[in-house]
C-alpha positions in Angstrom: 111.2 97.4 109.8 108.0 97.4 107.7 105.5 94.6 107.9 102.1 93.7 106.3 99.3 91.3 107.0 96.6 89.6 104.8 93.7 87.7 106.3 92.4 85.0 104.0 89.1 83.1 104.1 88.6 80.3 101.6 90.9 82.0 99.1 93.0 80.3 96.5 96.5 81.7 96.0 95.4 83.2 92.6 92.8 85.3 94.5 95.5 87.3 96.2 98.6 86.8 94.1 98.3 90.4 92.8 98.6 91.9 96.3 101.5 89.6 97.1 103.2 90.8 93.9 102.5 94.4 95.0 104.1 93.7 98.4 107.1 91.9 96.9 107.8 95.1 94.9 107.5 97.3 98.0 109.9 97.9 100.9 108.2 95.3 103.1 110.4 93.1 105.3 107.8 90.5 106.5 104.4 89.5 105.1 102.1 87.6 107.5 99.3 85.6 105.9 96.7 84.6 108.4 94.5 81.9 107.0 91.0 81.6 108.5 89.9 79.1 105.8 87.4 76.4 106.5 87.4 74.7 103.0 90.8 75.5 101.5 93.3 72.9 102.9 95.4 73.2 99.8 96.3 76.9 100.3 99.4 76.2 102.4 100.8 73.9 99.7 100.0 76.5 97.0 101.9 79.1 98.9 104.9 76.8 99.4 105.0 76.0 95.7 104.6 79.7 94.8 107.4 80.7 97.2 109.7 78.1 95.8 109.1 79.2 92.2 108.9 82.9 92.7 110.9 83.9 95.7 113.6 81.5 95.0 113.3 81.6 91.2 113.3 85.3 90.4 116.7 87.0 90.9 115.4 90.3 92.3 113.2 88.4 94.9 116.0 86.0 95.6 118.1 89.0 96.7 115.2 90.3 98.7 115.0 87.0 100.6 118.8 87.0 101.1 118.4 90.4 102.7 116.0 89.0 105.3 112.6 89.2 103.6 110.1 86.6 105.0 106.7 85.4 103.8 105.1 83.7 106.8 101.9 81.6 106.8 99.7 80.8 109.7 96.6 78.6 109.9 94.5 80.4 112.6 91.1 79.8 114.1 88.6 82.2 112.6 88.3 85.0 115.2 87.2 87.6 112.7 88.9 90.1 110.4 90.3 92.3 113.2 91.3 89.3 115.3 93.3 87.8 112.5 95.2 91.0 111.8 95.8 91.5 115.6 97.6 88.1 115.6 99.9 89.4 112.9 100.3 92.9 114.5 101.5 91.3 117.8 104.1 89.3 115.9 105.1 92.4 113.9 105.5 94.5 117.1 107.6 91.8 118.7 109.8 91.8 115.6 110.4 95.6 115.9 108.1 96.8 113.1 107.7 100.6 112.8 105.0 100.6 110.1 102.4 97.9 109.5 100.1 97.6 106.5 96.7 95.9 106.9 95.6 95.0 103.4 92.7 93.0 101.8 93.4 90.1 99.5 91.6 91.8 96.6 93.9 94.9 96.5 96.9 95.6 94.3 99.1 98.7 93.8 102.3 100.0 92.2 105.8 100.1 93.7 105.6 103.8 94.4 102.8 103.6 97.0 104.4 102.3 100.1 107.7 104.2 99.9 105.8 107.5 99.6 103.4 106.7 102.5 106.4 105.7 104.6 108.3 108.8 103.6 105.4 111.0 104.5 104.7 109.4 107.9 108.4 109.5 108.7 108.4 113.3 108.1 105.1 113.8 110.0 105.1 112.0 113.3 101.6 113.4 114.1 100.2 111.0 111.4 99.1 107.7 112.8 97.4 106.2 109.8 97.2 106.8 106.1 95.2 105.6 103.1 95.7 106.5 99.4 92.9 107.0 96.9 91.2 103.7 96.1 90.0 102.9 92.6 87.8 100.2 91.2 89.5 98.0 88.5 87.8 100.2 85.9 89.4 103.3 87.3 86.4 104.8 89.0 87.0 106.2 92.5 85.8 104.3 95.6 84.4 106.4 98.5 86.6 105.1 101.2 87.1 108.2 103.3 83.9 109.1 105.3 82.5 110.9 108.3 81.7 109.0 111.4 78.3 107.6 110.9 75.0 108.3 112.7 72.4 105.5 112.8 70.6 107.2 109.9 73.7 107.2 107.8 74.1 103.5 108.0 70.6 102.1 108.1 69.3 104.7 105.6 71.8 103.3 103.0 70.1 99.9 103.3 66.5 100.8 103.8 65.7 104.2 102.3 65.2 104.9 98.5 68.4 106.4 97.0 66.6 109.5 95.8 65.5 110.4 99.3 68.8 109.7 100.9 71.3 110.9 98.3 72.0 114.4 99.8 72.7 113.0 103.2 74.8 110.1 101.8 76.8 112.6 99.7 77.8 114.5 102.9 78.6 111.2 104.7 80.8 110.0 101.8 82.5 113.5 101.5 81.7 113.7 97.8 82.0 117.5 98.1 85.8 117.0 98.4 86.0 115.6 94.9 88.3 112.9 96.4 91.2 115.1 95.3 92.0 116.8 98.7 94.3 115.4 101.3 92.0 115.2 104.4 92.3 114.3 108.0 89.4 111.8 108.1 87.8 110.1 111.1 86.7 106.9 109.1 89.0 105.2 106.6 88.1 101.9 104.9 89.8 98.8 106.2 90.9 97.5 102.7 94.3 99.3 103.0 95.3 100.7 106.4 98.9 101.9 106.8 99.6 102.2 110.5 102.3 103.7 112.6 103.1 100.8 115.0 103.7 103.1 118.0 100.1 104.5 117.5 98.7 101.1 117.6 100.7 100.3 120.7 99.3 103.5 122.3 95.6 103.2 121.4 95.2 99.4 121.1 94.7 97.1 118.1 91.4 96.1 116.5 88.5 95.6 118.8 87.7 91.9 118.4 84.1 92.3 119.5 83.6 93.3 115.8 83.8 89.9 114.0 83.4 91.4 110.5 82.7 95.0 109.5 82.8 98.3 111.6 86.3 97.4 113.0 87.8 99.9 110.6 85.5 102.7 111.8 86.3 101.9 115.4 90.1 101.7 115.0 90.3 104.8 112.8 88.4 107.0 115.2 90.5 105.8 118.2 93.7 106.7 116.3 92.1 110.0 115.1 91.6 111.0 118.7 95.4 111.3 119.1 96.9 111.4 115.6 96.1 112.5 112.1 94.4 109.8 110.0 95.0 111.0 106.5 93.3 110.3 103.1 96.2 110.8 100.6 94.9 111.0 97.1 98.3 111.8 95.5 98.6 108.0 95.3 96.2 105.4 94.0 95.6 101.7 94.6 93.0 99.2 93.1 90.4 97.3 95.1 88.0 94.8 93.6 85.3 95.4 96.3 82.3 93.2 95.9 79.9 94.7 98.5 79.4 91.1 99.7 77.0 92.1 102.5 74.5 93.4 99.9 74.3 90.0 98.3 74.5 87.6 101.2 72.0 87.3 104.0 74.7 85.9 106.3 77.1 88.7 105.6 74.4 91.3 105.9 73.7 89.9 109.4 77.4 90.2 110.3 77.3 93.8 109.0 74.1 94.8 110.8 75.3 93.1 114.1 78.6 94.9 113.9 76.9 98.3 113.3 74.7 97.7 116.4 77.8 96.9 118.4 79.5 100.0 117.1 76.6 102.3 118.2 76.3 100.5 121.5 80.0 101.3 122.1 80.1 104.9 121.0 76.6 106.2 121.3 73.6 106.1 119.0 72.1 109.6 118.7 74.4 111.3 121.2 78.1 111.2 120.4 79.8 114.5 121.1 83.2 113.2 119.8 81.6 112.2 116.5 80.1 115.7 116.1 83.4 117.3 116.8 85.4 115.1 114.4 82.9 115.4 111.6 82.6 119.2 111.9 86.3 119.5 111.8 86.6 117.4 108.7 83.8 119.3 106.9 85.5 122.6 107.8 88.8 121.3 106.4 87.0 120.5 103.1 85.5 124.0 103.1 89.1 125.4 103.4 90.4 123.1 100.6 91.9 120.2 102.5 94.5 119.4 105.0 97.6 121.6 104.9 100.9 120.2 106.1 102.0 121.7 109.4 
């Protein structure tokens, strides 16, 4: 069984219809929509109308539903991004899911993406998490595969002039890879996280101490400690990506608070695991990427 979850917050259906369409065209058995909205009481009705017209109205999707596909909606108290996905992951595990996709509402992708990721993970049980190349809507590459951060890597991005920080930021964002190499990366963005369910059951789900931001760094490094966490640029998806914390004081506060919690958990200037994982990733780039074992 393959499952997926989307956490929404004050979204209209039209905001995430593209990712729903992407999932409908993929080998997904259950989609969980976890709604944390505070000002969007009409979303449930919008989804019900959408399901009636689309899932019951389009022959291909009608067959998918007849074969057991489910679109499940839950109103849920807002316990953060990771907390919302954890609620879905628990249900997916109980249902017998083998692979679970955590995906943002502002993502969309072609029908080839999930079958290829699942094929690769099935052939490579050492892989616990995967992410394809991520593009902006205009086709430019997003830098979603990174090293584990030091405090300077994070706070320098906000407070130092770009011309002083560019060389270090380039290393942190793995620009030297050209974003064309398959890499075993310790930090993969949370916008699209394809998990092996048994890996999550082994290392644990999202740490709910992170309300918003940094939960993706934390969970990737925990999986990376026992599995491969692969950036897989043979496939591409699209992500709108608004950098909301750069434009909202409230979201900036959430971001900064989560980063402080992250370093309190794993270490500020001393983090031997970080040094080991980062050195291994950079060495992989120097040798032209990850080679299948």
